[in-house]
PDB file as gemmi writes it, atoms N, CA and C in Angstrom:
CRYST1    1.000    1.000    1.000  90.00  90.00  90.00 P 1                      
ATOM      1  N   MET A   1      92.357  72.449 -26.252  1.00  0.00           N  
ATOM      2  CA  MET A   1      90.998  73.578 -26.236  1.00  0.00           C  
ATOM      3  C   MET A   1      90.073  73.466 -27.215  1.00  0.00           C  
ATOM      4  N   ALA A   2      89.019  73.351 -26.504  1.00  0.00           N  
ATOM      5  CA  ALA A   2      87.591  72.760 -26.988  1.00  0.00           C  
ATOM      6  C   ALA A   2      87.764  74.179 -28.132  1.00  0.00           C  
ATOM      7  N   LYS A   3      86.538  74.108 -29.115  1.00  0.00           N  
ATOM      8  CA  LYS A   3      85.967  74.377 -30.539  1.00  0.00           C  
ATOM      9  C   LYS A   3      85.716  75.061 -29.651  1.00  0.00           C  
ATOM     10  N   ALA A   4      85.372  76.923 -29.881  1.00  0.00           N  
ATOM     11  CA  ALA A   4      84.630  77.774 -29.861  1.00  0.00           C  
ATOM     12  C   ALA A   4      83.586  77.798 -30.469  1.00  0.00           C  
ATOM     13  N   LYS A   5      82.788  78.133 -29.100  1.00  0.00           N  
ATOM     14  CA  LYS A   5      80.846  78.215 -29.568  1.00  0.00           C  
ATOM     15  C   LYS A   5      80.798  79.692 -30.037  1.00  0.00           C  
ATOM     16  N   SER A   6      80.023  80.015 -31.280  1.00  0.00           N  
ATOM     17  CA  SER A   6      79.526  81.466 -30.928  1.00  0.00           C  
ATOM     18  C   SER A   6      78.269  81.957 -30.279  1.00  0.00           C  
ATOM     19  N   ARG A   7      78.072  82.594 -29.717  1.00  0.00           N  
ATOM     20  CA  ARG A   7      76.460  83.035 -28.782  1.00  0.00           C  
ATOM     21  C   ARG A   7      75.995  83.984 -28.833  1.00  0.00           C  
ATOM     22  N   SER A   8      74.784  84.135 -29.238  1.00  0.00           N  
ATOM     23  CA  SER A   8      74.464  86.052 -29.446  1.00  0.00           C  
ATOM     24  C   SER A   8      73.560  86.584 -28.020  1.00  0.00           C  
ATOM     25  N   THR A   9      74.139  87.701 -27.730  1.00  0.00           N  
ATOM     26  CA  THR A   9      73.522  87.893 -26.373  1.00  0.00           C  
ATOM     27  C   THR A   9      73.697  89.413 -26.582  1.00  0.00           C  
ATOM     28  N   SER A  10      71.602  90.175 -26.293  1.00  0.00           N  
ATOM     29  CA  SER A  10      71.837  91.413 -26.131  1.00  0.00           C  
ATOM     30  C   SER A  10      72.296  91.931 -24.463  1.00  0.00           C  
ATOM     31  N   LEU A  11      72.437  92.803 -23.948  1.00  0.00           N  
ATOM     32  CA  LEU A  11      73.061  93.443 -22.924  1.00  0.00           C  
ATOM     33  C   LEU A  11      71.913  94.391 -22.839  1.00  0.00           C  
ATOM     34  N   PRO A  12      71.493  95.353 -21.686  1.00  0.00           N  
ATOM     35  CA  PRO A  12      71.290  96.510 -21.096  1.00  0.00           C  
ATOM     36  C   PRO A  12      72.383  97.287 -21.643  1.00  0.00           C  
ATOM     37  N   GLU A  13      72.586  98.413 -21.508  1.00  0.00           N  
ATOM     38  CA  GLU A  13      73.484  99.163 -21.337  1.00  0.00           C  
ATOM     39  C   GLU A  13      74.533 100.054 -20.634  1.00  0.00           C  
ATOM     40  N   ASP A  14      74.021  99.370 -19.053  1.00  0.00           N  
ATOM     41  CA  ASP A  14      74.689  99.752 -18.112  1.00  0.00           C  
ATOM     42  C   ASP A  14      75.545  98.365 -17.970  1.00  0.00           C  
ATOM     43  N   LEU A  15      74.967  97.219 -18.142  1.00  0.00           N  
ATOM     44  CA  LEU A  15      76.186  96.198 -18.524  1.00  0.00           C  
ATOM     45  C   LEU A  15      77.494  96.968 -19.654  1.00  0.00           C  
ATOM     46  N   ASP A  16      76.487  97.258 -20.526  1.00  0.00           N  
ATOM     47  CA  ASP A  16      77.907  96.964 -21.715  1.00  0.00           C  
ATOM     48  C   ASP A  16      78.630  97.886 -22.108  1.00  0.00           C  
ATOM     49  N   LEU A  17      78.808  99.003 -20.510  1.00  0.00           N  
ATOM     50  CA  LEU A  17      79.425  99.831 -20.827  1.00  0.00           C  
ATOM     51  C   LEU A  17      80.085  99.407 -19.405  1.00  0.00           C  
ATOM     52  N   ARG A  18      79.977  98.469 -18.298  1.00  0.00           N  
ATOM     53  CA  ARG A  18      80.768  98.283 -17.671  1.00  0.00           C  
ATOM     54  C   ARG A  18      82.144  97.111 -18.303  1.00  0.00           C  
ATOM     55  N   VAL A  19      81.183  96.089 -19.295  1.00  0.00           N  
ATOM     56  CA  VAL A  19      82.241  95.100 -20.013  1.00  0.00           C  
ATOM     57  C   VAL A  19      82.489  96.193 -20.556  1.00  0.00           C  
ATOM     58  N   ARG A  20      82.166  97.082 -21.412  1.00  0.00           N  
ATOM     59  CA  ARG A  20      83.592  97.651 -22.147  1.00  0.00           C  
ATOM     60  C   ARG A  20      84.691  98.503 -21.484  1.00  0.00           C  
ATOM     61  N   THR A  21      84.193  98.692 -20.132  1.00  0.00           N  
ATOM     62  CA  THR A  21      84.946  99.213 -19.121  1.00  0.00           C  
ATOM     63  C   THR A  21      85.768  97.981 -18.520  1.00  0.00           C  
ATOM     64  N   ILE A  22      85.670  97.330 -18.474  1.00  0.00           N  
ATOM     65  CA  ILE A  22      86.932  96.154 -18.127  1.00  0.00           C  
ATOM     66  C   ILE A  22      87.282  95.524 -18.634  1.00  0.00           C  
ATOM     67  N   ALA A  23      87.184  95.958 -20.030  1.00  0.00           N  
ATOM     68  CA  ALA A  23      87.695  95.530 -21.018  1.00  0.00           C  
ATOM     69  C   ALA A  23      88.585  96.576 -21.283  1.00  0.00           C  
ATOM     70  N   LEU A  24      88.374  97.504 -21.691  1.00  0.00           N  
ATOM     71  CA  LEU A  24      89.630  98.176 -21.756  1.00  0.00           C  
ATOM     72  C   LEU A  24      90.430  98.745 -20.479  1.00  0.00           C  
ATOM     73  N   ARG A  25      90.254  98.592 -19.307  1.00  0.00           N  
ATOM     74  CA  ARG A  25      91.018  98.495 -18.461  1.00  0.00           C  
ATOM     75  C   ARG A  25      92.162  97.617 -18.028  1.00  0.00           C  
ATOM     76  N   GLU A  26      91.587  96.479 -18.880  1.00  0.00           N  
ATOM     77  CA  GLU A  26      92.705  95.319 -18.693  1.00  0.00           C  
ATOM     78  C   GLU A  26      92.819  95.434 -19.666  1.00  0.00           C  
ATOM     79  N   ASN A  27      93.378  95.515 -20.516  1.00  0.00           N  
ATOM     80  CA  ASN A  27      93.463  95.063 -22.314  1.00  0.00           C  
ATOM     81  C   ASN A  27      92.889  94.169 -22.588  1.00  0.00           C  
ATOM     82  N   ARG A  28      91.875  93.577 -22.754  1.00  0.00           N  
ATOM     83  CA  ARG A  28      91.086  93.014 -23.044  1.00  0.00           C  
ATOM     84  C   ARG A  28      90.466  92.660 -24.423  1.00  0.00           C  
ATOM     85  N   THR A  29      89.288  92.099 -24.780  1.00  0.00           N  
ATOM     86  CA  THR A  29      88.374  92.272 -25.521  1.00  0.00           C  
ATOM     87  C   THR A  29      86.978  92.099 -25.332  1.00  0.00           C  
ATOM     88  N   PRO A  30      85.778  92.447 -25.283  1.00  0.00           N  
ATOM     89  CA  PRO A  30      84.374  92.674 -24.681  1.00  0.00           C  
ATOM     90  C   PRO A  30      84.233  90.848 -24.871  1.00  0.00           C  
ATOM     91  N   ALA A  31      84.514  90.584 -25.649  1.00  0.00           N  
ATOM     92  CA  ALA A  31      84.379  88.856 -25.646  1.00  0.00           C  
ATOM     93  C   ALA A  31      85.097  88.400 -24.749  1.00  0.00           C  
ATOM     94  N   ASN A  32      85.910  88.305 -24.541  1.00  0.00           N  
ATOM     95  CA  ASN A  32      86.957  87.719 -23.505  1.00  0.00           C  
ATOM     96  C   ASN A  32      86.576  87.865 -22.214  1.00  0.00           C  
ATOM     97  N   VAL A  33      85.678  89.346 -21.574  1.00  0.00           N  
ATOM     98  CA  VAL A  33      85.288  89.459 -20.393  1.00  0.00           C  
ATOM     99  C   VAL A  33      83.998  89.024 -20.193  1.00  0.00           C  
ATOM    100  N   LEU A  34      82.888  88.846 -21.204  1.00  0.00           N  
ATOM    101  CA  LEU A  34      82.018  88.052 -21.190  1.00  0.00           C  
ATOM    102  C   LEU A  34      82.937  86.476 -20.956  1.00  0.00           C  
ATOM    103  N   GLU A  35      83.667  85.845 -21.905  1.00  0.00           N  
ATOM    104  CA  GLU A  35      84.029  84.810 -21.755  1.00  0.00           C  
ATOM    105  C   GLU A  35      84.396  83.921 -20.470  1.00  0.00           C  
ATOM    106  N   ASN A  36      85.172  84.901 -19.861  1.00  0.00           N  
ATOM    107  CA  ASN A  36      85.901  84.836 -18.182  1.00  0.00           C  
ATOM    108  C   ASN A  36      85.089  85.019 -17.180  1.00  0.00           C  
ATOM    109  N   ALA A  37      83.588  85.832 -17.594  1.00  0.00           N  
ATOM    110  CA  ALA A  37      82.412  85.766 -16.620  1.00  0.00           C  
ATOM    111  C   ALA A  37      81.711  84.559 -16.586  1.00  0.00           C  
ATOM    112  N   VAL A  38      81.677  84.013 -17.995  1.00  0.00           N  
ATOM    113  CA  VAL A  38      80.733  83.183 -17.757  1.00  0.00           C  
ATOM    114  C   VAL A  38      80.923  81.951 -17.430  1.00  0.00           C  
ATOM    115  N   ARG A  39      82.755  81.605 -17.251  1.00  0.00           N  
ATOM    116  CA  ARG A  39      83.710  80.434 -17.116  1.00  0.00           C  
ATOM    117  C   ARG A  39      83.799  80.658 -15.638  1.00  0.00           C  
ATOM    118  N   VAL A  40      83.896  81.948 -15.093  1.00  0.00           N  
ATOM    119  CA  VAL A  40      83.945  81.815 -13.342  1.00  0.00           C  
ATOM    120  C   VAL A  40      82.509  81.584 -13.039  1.00  0.00           C  
ATOM    121  N   PHE A  41      81.421  82.459 -13.609  1.00  0.00           N  
ATOM    122  CA  PHE A  41      80.146  81.969 -12.605  1.00  0.00           C  
ATOM    123  C   PHE A  41      79.512  80.864 -12.735  1.00  0.00           C  
ATOM    124  N   THR A  42      80.102  79.864 -14.060  1.00  0.00           N  
ATOM    125  CA  THR A  42      79.111  77.600 -14.556  1.00  0.00           C  
ATOM    126  C   THR A  42      80.022  77.238 -13.314  1.00  0.00           C  
ATOM    127  N   LEU A  43      80.938  77.987 -12.618  1.00  0.00           N  
ATOM    128  CA  LEU A  43      81.957  76.962 -11.783  1.00  0.00           C  
ATOM    129  C   LEU A  43      81.577  77.683 -10.584  1.00  0.00           C  
ATOM    130  N   ILE A  44      80.569  78.161 -10.197  1.00  0.00           N  
ATOM    131  CA  ILE A  44      80.281  78.692  -8.632  1.00  0.00           C  
ATOM    132  C   ILE A  44      78.683  77.583  -8.721  1.00  0.00           C  
ATOM    133  N   PRO A  45      78.819  77.187  -7.179  1.00  0.00           N  
ATOM    134  CA  PRO A  45      77.868  76.323  -7.303  1.00  0.00           C  
ATOM    135  C   PRO A  45      76.948  77.332  -6.851  1.00  0.00           C  
ATOM    136  N   GLN A  46      75.185  76.731  -6.998  1.00  0.00           N  
ATOM    137  CA  GLN A  46      73.607  77.586  -7.921  1.00  0.00           C  
ATOM    138  C   GLN A  46      73.236  78.136  -6.490  1.00  0.00           C  
ATOM    139  N   ASP A  47      73.849  78.031  -5.921  1.00  0.00           N  
ATOM    140  CA  ASP A  47      73.501  78.403  -4.467  1.00  0.00           C  
ATOM    141  C   ASP A  47      74.038  79.841  -4.490  1.00  0.00           C  
ATOM    142  N   LEU A  48      74.782  80.029  -4.311  1.00  0.00           N  
ATOM    143  CA  LEU A  48      76.418  80.916  -4.319  1.00  0.00           C  
ATOM    144  C   LEU A  48      75.633  82.244  -5.504  1.00  0.00           C  
ATOM    145  N   ARG A  49      75.775  81.224  -6.366  1.00  0.00           N  
ATOM    146  CA  ARG A  49      74.761  82.288  -7.715  1.00  0.00           C  
ATOM    147  C   ARG A  49      73.879  82.783  -7.538  1.00  0.00           C  
ATOM    148  N   ASN A  50      72.236  81.911  -7.112  1.00  0.00           N  
ATOM    149  CA  ASN A  50      71.641  82.668  -6.678  1.00  0.00           C  
ATOM    150  C   ASN A  50      71.316  84.392  -6.666  1.00  0.00           C  
ATOM    151  N   LEU A  51      72.391  83.741  -5.376  1.00  0.00           N  
ATOM    152  CA  LEU A  51      72.491  84.450  -4.292  1.00  0.00           C  
ATOM    153  C   LEU A  51      73.388  86.002  -4.329  1.00  0.00           C  
ATOM    154  N   LEU A  52      74.124  85.290  -5.121  1.00  0.00           N  
ATOM    155  CA  LEU A  52      74.996  87.206  -6.360  1.00  0.00           C  
ATOM    156  C   LEU A  52      73.565  87.705  -7.378  1.00  0.00           C  
ATOM    157  N   ILE A  53      73.258  86.890  -6.979  1.00  0.00           N  
ATOM    158  CA  ILE A  53      72.311  87.804  -8.553  1.00  0.00           C  
ATOM    159  C   ILE A  53      71.025  88.358  -7.786  1.00  0.00           C  
ATOM    160  N   GLU A  54      70.582  87.373  -6.640  1.00  0.00           N  
ATOM    161  CA  GLU A  54      69.964  88.412  -6.062  1.00  0.00           C  
ATOM    162  C   GLU A  54      70.397  89.593  -5.112  1.00  0.00           C  
ATOM    163  N   THR A  55      71.305  89.934  -4.901  1.00  0.00           N  
ATOM    164  CA  THR A  55      72.239  90.499  -4.039  1.00  0.00           C  
ATOM    165  C   THR A  55      72.683  92.182  -5.024  1.00  0.00           C  
ATOM    166  N   SER A  56      72.455  91.736  -6.509  1.00  0.00           N  
ATOM    167  CA  SER A  56      72.669  92.793  -7.831  1.00  0.00           C  
ATOM    168  C   SER A  56      71.594  92.801  -7.964  1.00  0.00           C  
ATOM    169  N   ALA A  57      70.307  92.617  -7.785  1.00  0.00           N  
ATOM    170  CA  ALA A  57      69.525  93.027  -8.449  1.00  0.00           C  
ATOM    171  C   ALA A  57      69.451  94.826  -7.913  1.00  0.00           C  
ATOM    172  N   ASP A  58      69.864  95.181  -6.506  1.00  0.00           N  
ATOM    173  CA  ASP A  58      70.538  96.307  -6.095  1.00  0.00           C  
ATOM    174  C   ASP A  58      70.652  97.117  -6.619  1.00  0.00           C  
ATOM    175  N   GLN A  59      71.326  97.757  -8.252  1.00  0.00           N  
ATOM    176  CA  GLN A  59      73.141  98.225  -8.271  1.00  0.00           C  
ATOM    177  C   GLN A  59      73.707  98.651  -6.876  1.00  0.00           C  
ATOM    178  N   MET A  60      72.860  99.476  -6.505  1.00  0.00           N  
ATOM    179  CA  MET A  60      73.803 100.421  -5.304  1.00  0.00           C  
ATOM    180  C   MET A  60      74.393  99.222  -4.236  1.00  0.00           C  
ATOM    181  N   LYS A  61      72.781  98.672  -3.088  1.00  0.00           N  
ATOM    182  CA  LYS A  61      73.045  97.898  -1.938  1.00  0.00           C  
ATOM    183  C   LYS A  61      73.781  97.432  -2.652  1.00  0.00           C  
ATOM    184  N   GLY A  62      73.507  96.398  -3.552  1.00  0.00           N  
ATOM    185  CA  GLY A  62      74.146  95.214  -4.521  1.00  0.00           C  
ATOM    186  C   GLY A  62      75.538  95.406  -4.351  1.00  0.00           C  
ATOM    187  N   ALA A  63      76.064  96.414  -4.790  1.00  0.00           N  
ATOM    188  CA  ALA A  63      77.819  96.716  -5.300  1.00  0.00           C  
ATOM    189  C   ALA A  63      78.411  96.645  -4.109  1.00  0.00           C  
ATOM    190  N   ARG A  64      77.491  97.403  -3.481  1.00  0.00           N  
ATOM    191  CA  ARG A  64      79.074  97.517  -1.965  1.00  0.00           C  
ATOM    192  C   ARG A  64      78.368  96.855  -1.342  1.00  0.00           C  
ATOM    193  N   LYS A  65      77.330  95.311  -1.132  1.00  0.00           N  
ATOM    194  CA  LYS A  65      77.915  94.213  -0.808  1.00  0.00           C  
ATOM    195  C   LYS A  65      78.596  92.874  -1.082  1.00  0.00           C  
ATOM    196  N   ILE A  66      78.366  92.876  -2.923  1.00  0.00           N  
ATOM    197  CA  ILE A  66      79.640  92.556  -3.693  1.00  0.00           C  
ATOM    198  C   ILE A  66      80.778  92.812  -3.086  1.00  0.00           C  
ATOM    199  N   GLU A  67      80.600  93.903  -3.467  1.00  0.00           N  
ATOM    200  CA  GLU A  67      82.810  94.195  -2.801  1.00  0.00           C  
ATOM    201  C   GLU A  67      83.294  94.261  -1.176  1.00  0.00           C  
ATOM    202  N   GLU A  68      81.938  94.090  -0.303  1.00  0.00           N  
ATOM    203  CA  GLU A  68      82.160  93.813   0.781  1.00  0.00           C  
ATOM    204  C   GLU A  68      83.042  92.370   0.745  1.00  0.00           C  
ATOM    205  N   LEU A  69      81.938  91.375  -0.081  1.00  0.00           N  
ATOM    206  CA  LEU A  69      81.908  89.975   0.051  1.00  0.00           C  
ATOM    207  C   LEU A  69      83.477  89.355  -0.805  1.00  0.00           C  
ATOM    208  N   SER A  70      83.594  90.353  -2.361  1.00  0.00           N  
ATOM    209  CA  SER A  70      85.383  89.984  -2.570  1.00  0.00           C  
ATOM    210  C   SER A  70      85.851  90.127  -1.268  1.00  0.00           C  
ATOM    211  N   ARG A  71      85.695  91.939  -0.683  1.00  0.00           N  
ATOM    212  CA  ARG A  71      87.480  91.905   0.539  1.00  0.00           C  
ATOM    213  C   ARG A  71      87.838  90.676   1.356  1.00  0.00           C  
ATOM    214  N   ARG A  72      86.133  90.353   1.982  1.00  0.00           N  
ATOM    215  CA  ARG A  72      86.366  88.899   2.444  1.00  0.00           C  
ATOM    216  C   ARG A  72      87.479  87.398   1.764  1.00  0.00           C  
ATOM    217  N   ILE A  73      86.996  87.898   0.336  1.00  0.00           N  
ATOM    218  CA  ILE A  73      87.515  86.364  -0.154  1.00  0.00           C  
ATOM    219  C   ILE A  73      88.592  86.927  -0.285  1.00  0.00           C  
ATOM    220  N   MET A  74      89.504  88.021  -1.006  1.00  0.00           N  
ATOM    221  CA  MET A  74      90.783  88.517  -1.520  1.00  0.00           C  
ATOM    222  C   MET A  74      91.862  88.244   0.102  1.00  0.00           C  
ATOM    223  N   PHE A  75      90.864  88.761   1.650  1.00  0.00           N  
ATOM    224  CA  PHE A  75      91.777  89.081   2.844  1.00  0.00           C  
ATOM    225  C   PHE A  75      91.495  86.910   2.952  1.00  0.00           C  
ATOM    226  N   SER A  76      91.289  86.216   2.797  1.00  0.00           N  
ATOM    227  CA  SER A  76      90.807  84.551   3.374  1.00  0.00           C  
ATOM    228  C   SER A  76      91.822  84.041   2.567  1.00  0.00           C  
ATOM    229  N   LEU A  77      91.989  84.567   1.065  1.00  0.00           N  
ATOM    230  CA  LEU A  77      93.106  84.397   0.567  1.00  0.00           C  
ATOM    231  C   LEU A  77      94.663  84.517   0.669  1.00  0.00           C  
ATOM    232  N   ALA A  78      94.579  86.002   1.038  1.00  0.00           N  
ATOM    233  CA  ALA A  78      96.086  86.367   1.613  1.00  0.00           C  
ATOM    234  C   ALA A  78      96.288  85.695   2.772  1.00  0.00           C  
ATOM    235  N   ARG A  79      95.340  85.566   3.779  1.00  0.00           N  
ATOM    236  CA  ARG A  79      95.620  84.961   4.712  1.00  0.00           C  
ATOM    237  C   ARG A  79      96.212  83.338   4.495  1.00  0.00           C  
ATOM    238  N   GLU A  80      95.336  82.400   3.243  1.00  0.00           N  
ATOM    239  CA  GLU A  80      96.074  81.661   2.809  1.00  0.00           C  
ATOM    240  C   GLU A  80      97.722  81.616   2.320  1.00  0.00           C  
ATOM    241  N   ARG A  81      97.825  82.187   1.987  1.00  0.00           N  
ATOM    242  CA  ARG A  81      99.329  82.023   1.206  1.00  0.00           C  
ATOM    243  C   ARG A  81     100.145  83.209   2.214  1.00  0.00           C  
ATOM    244  N   PHE A  82      99.975  84.007   3.155  1.00  0.00           N  
ATOM    245  CA  PHE A  82     100.860  83.593   4.043  1.00  0.00           C  
ATOM    246  C   PHE A  82     101.423  82.728   4.873  1.00  0.00           C  
ATOM    247  N   GLU A  83      99.625  82.255   5.244  1.00  0.00           N  
ATOM    248  CA  GLU A  83     100.327  80.898   6.230  1.00  0.00           C  
ATOM    249  C   GLU A  83     101.379  79.755   5.077  1.00  0.00           C  
ATOM    250  N   GLN A  84     101.031  79.677   4.202  1.00  0.00           N  
ATOM    251  CA  GLN A  84     101.771  78.919   3.849  1.00  0.00           C  
ATOM    252  C   GLN A  84     103.399  79.339   3.223  1.00  0.00           C  
ATOM    253  N   ALA A  85     103.319  80.237   3.264  1.00  0.00           N  
ATOM    254  CA  ALA A  85     104.527  81.532   3.253  1.00  0.00           C  
ATOM    255  C   ALA A  85     105.420  80.730   3.870  1.00  0.00           C  
ATOM    256  N   ALA A  86     104.471  80.628   5.381  1.00  0.00           N  
ATOM    257  CA  ALA A  86     105.626  80.738   6.840  1.00  0.00           C  
ATOM    258  C   ALA A  86     105.740  79.266   7.194  1.00  0.00           C  
ATOM    259  N   ALA A  87     105.024  78.143   6.724  1.00  0.00           N  
ATOM    260  CA  ALA A  87     104.793  77.076   6.522  1.00  0.00           C  
ATOM    261  C   ALA A  87     106.553  76.718   6.301  1.00  0.00           C  
ATOM    262  N   LYS A  88     106.553  77.263   4.580  1.00  0.00           N  
ATOM    263  CA  LYS A  88     107.815  76.880   3.893  1.00  0.00           C  
ATOM    264  C   LYS A  88     108.764  77.566   4.317  1.00  0.00           C  
ATOM    265  N   LEU A  89     108.482  78.779   4.650  1.00  0.00           N  
ATOM    266  CA  LEU A  89     109.605  79.201   5.658  1.00  0.00           C  
ATOM    267  C   LEU A  89     110.121  78.822   7.018  1.00  0.00           C  
ATOM    268  N   ALA A  90     109.536  78.242   7.790  1.00  0.00           N  
ATOM    269  CA  ALA A  90     109.566  77.116   8.862  1.00  0.00           C  
ATOM    270  C   ALA A  90     110.678  76.176   8.334  1.00  0.00           C  
ATOM    271  N   ALA A  91     110.020  75.746   7.718  1.00  0.00           N  
ATOM    272  CA  ALA A  91     110.568  74.680   6.748  1.00  0.00           C  
ATOM    273  C   ALA A  91     112.065  74.386   6.310  1.00  0.00           C  
ATOM    274  N   SER A  92     111.787  75.769   5.707  1.00  0.00           N  
ATOM    275  CA  SER A  92     113.737  75.646   5.246  1.00  0.00           C  
ATOM    276  C   SER A  92     114.679  75.751   6.448  1.00  0.00           C  
ATOM    277  N   ASP A  93     115.634  76.119   5.222  1.00  0.00           N  
ATOM    278  CA  ASP A  93     117.134  75.361   5.734  1.00  0.00           C  
ATOM    279  C   ASP A  93     117.767  77.288   6.761  1.00  0.00           C  
ATOM    280  N   GLY A  94     116.707  78.357   7.057  1.00  0.00           N  
ATOM    281  CA  GLY A  94     116.843  79.577   6.805  1.00  0.00           C  
ATOM    282  C   GLY A  94     117.578  80.713   6.291  1.00  0.00           C  
ATOM    283  N   LYS A  95     118.302  80.331   4.720  1.00  0.00           N  
ATOM    284  CA  LYS A  95     119.070  80.927   4.262  1.00  0.00           C  
ATOM    285  C   LYS A  95     118.295  81.698   3.687  1.00  0.00           C  
ATOM    286  N   ILE A  96     118.629  82.946   3.268  1.00  0.00           N  
ATOM    287  CA  ILE A  96     117.122  83.891   2.758  1.00  0.00           C  
ATOM    288  C   ILE A  96     117.958  84.180   0.569  1.00  0.00           C  
ATOM    289  N   ASP A  97     116.627  84.203   0.309  1.00  0.00           N  
ATOM    290  CA  ASP A  97     116.666  84.567  -1.277  1.00  0.00           C  
ATOM    291  C   ASP A  97     116.690  85.581  -1.781  1.00  0.00           C  
ATOM    292  N   HIS A  98     118.120  86.360  -1.944  1.00  0.00           N  
ATOM    293  CA  HIS A  98     118.342  87.911  -1.912  1.00  0.00           C  
ATOM    294  C   HIS A  98     117.587  88.005  -3.239  1.00  0.00           C  
ATOM    295  N   ASP A  99     117.800  87.034  -4.436  1.00  0.00           N  
ATOM    296  CA  ASP A  99     117.172  87.342  -5.987  1.00  0.00           C  
ATOM    297  C   ASP A  99     115.682  87.328  -6.114  1.00  0.00           C  
ATOM    298  N   MET A 100     115.052  86.480  -4.578  1.00  0.00           N  
ATOM    299  CA  MET A 100     113.902  86.369  -4.329  1.00  0.00           C  
ATOM    300  C   MET A 100     113.627  88.144  -4.160  1.00  0.00           C  
ATOM    301  N   LEU A 101     114.221  88.331  -2.537  1.00  0.00           N  
ATOM    302  CA  LEU A 101     113.092  89.787  -2.151  1.00  0.00           C  
ATOM    303  C   LEU A 101     113.531  90.065  -2.773  1.00  0.00           C  
ATOM    304  N   ASN A 102     114.548  90.722  -3.691  1.00  0.00           N  
ATOM    305  CA  ASN A 102     114.686  91.512  -5.389  1.00  0.00           C  
ATOM    306  C   ASN A 102     113.177  91.659  -6.001  1.00  0.00           C  
ATOM    307  N   ALA A 103     112.722  90.523  -6.554  1.00  0.00           N  
ATOM    308  CA  ALA A 103     112.237  90.623  -8.236  1.00  0.00           C  
ATOM    309  C   ALA A 103     110.589  90.942  -7.555  1.00  0.00           C  
ATOM    310  N   ASP A 104     110.298  91.557  -8.655  1.00  0.00           N  
ATOM    311  CA  ASP A 104     108.777  91.420  -8.756  1.00  0.00           C  
ATOM    312  C   ASP A 104     108.109  90.508  -9.108  1.00  0.00           C  
ATOM    313  N   GLU A 105     106.469  90.888  -8.278  1.00  0.00           N  
ATOM    314  CA  GLU A 105     105.581  89.666  -9.139  1.00  0.00           C  
ATOM    315  C   GLU A 105     106.162  88.269  -9.985  1.00  0.00           C  
ATOM    316  N   MET A 106     106.137  89.010 -10.927  1.00  0.00           N  
ATOM    317  CA  MET A 106     106.463  88.345 -12.577  1.00  0.00           C  
ATOM    318  C   MET A 106     107.777  87.201 -12.654  1.00  0.00           C  
ATOM    319  N   VAL A 107     108.438  87.904 -11.791  1.00  0.00           N  
ATOM    320  CA  VAL A 107     109.691  87.605 -11.781  1.00  0.00           C  
ATOM    321  C   VAL A 107     109.842  86.034 -10.647  1.00  0.00           C  
ATOM    322  N   VAL A 108     108.783  86.568  -9.930  1.00  0.00           N  
ATOM    323  CA  VAL A 108     108.880  85.197  -9.002  1.00  0.00           C  
ATOM    324  C   VAL A 108     107.750  84.108  -9.489  1.00  0.00           C  
ATOM    325  N   VAL A 109     106.950  85.053 -10.288  1.00  0.00           N  
ATOM    326  CA  VAL A 109     105.811  83.559 -10.805  1.00  0.00           C  
ATOM    327  C   VAL A 109     106.503  83.176 -11.891  1.00  0.00           C  
ATOM    328  N   GLU A 110     107.415  83.762 -12.762  1.00  0.00           N  
ATOM    329  CA  GLU A 110     108.279  83.391 -13.835  1.00  0.00           C  
ATOM    330  C   GLU A 110     109.389  82.048 -13.228  1.00  0.00           C  
ATOM    331  N   THR A 111     109.436  82.449 -12.028  1.00  0.00           N  
ATOM    332  CA  THR A 111     111.336  81.686 -11.419  1.00  0.00           C  
ATOM    333  C   THR A 111     110.181  80.412 -11.084  1.00  0.00           C  
ATOM    334  N   TYR A 112     109.413  80.917  -9.983  1.00  0.00           N  
ATOM    335  CA  TYR A 112     109.128  80.051  -9.063  1.00  0.00           C  
ATOM    336  C   TYR A 112     107.628  79.250  -8.940  1.00  0.00           C  
ATOM    337  N   GLY A 113     106.861  79.845  -9.772  1.00  0.00           N  
ATOM    338  CA  GLY A 113     105.702  78.967  -9.990  1.00  0.00           C  
ATOM    339  C   GLY A 113     104.322  80.054  -9.636  1.00  0.00           C  
ATOM    340  N   PRO A 114     103.179  79.609  -9.449  1.00  0.00           N  
ATOM    341  CA  PRO A 114     101.773  80.492  -9.700  1.00  0.00           C  
ATOM    342  C   PRO A 114     102.438  80.092  -7.744  1.00  0.00           C  
ATOM    343  N   ALA A 115     101.352  80.503  -6.636  1.00  0.00           N  
ATOM    344  CA  ALA A 115     101.261  80.466  -4.970  1.00  0.00           C  
ATOM    345  C   ALA A 115     100.744  79.079  -5.715  1.00  0.00           C  
ATOM    346  N   ALA A 116     100.670  78.141  -4.579  1.00  0.00           N  
ATOM    347  CA  ALA A 116      99.621  77.340  -4.448  1.00  0.00           C  
ATOM    348  C   ALA A 116      98.775  76.947  -3.732  1.00  0.00           C  
ATOM    349  N   THR A 117      97.335  76.821  -4.397  1.00  0.00           N  
ATOM    350  CA  THR A 117      96.237  76.762  -3.812  1.00  0.00           C  
ATOM    351  C   THR A 117      95.683  75.596  -3.329  1.00  0.00           C  
TER     352      THR A 117                                                      
END                                                                             
C-alpha cells in the first residue's frame, strides 16, 4: 500500500452530515468514507464525473436521478452475475452443492471467492 498523504478540506454542513451518517451506518470512519469516495470518483471517466456533478447540483431532483441510475447499474450487475451463475450451472455435472445452498453470503465469498467480474 502506498504511503498515505494527509489532505485538508472543508465540507458544507450538509455534506459533512452525509459523510458522518454513512460512516456511522457502515461502521467506518469519516476519513475512510472520504478516501473511498475519492478513489471511486477518480476512477470514473471524466464525462461521467461531469454528468454526476451536474446532476447532483439540484439536490432533490439530482438525488432521485442518481438513485435511478444506481438502480439501473445494480440491475445490470445482478443480471450479469445471474448469467454467469447460469452458465456455470449449465456447464456443471448437475450435482447440487447442499453446503453452498445453506451458506450465507459471507461463507460463499470466503469459500468460493468473490463473484467474477
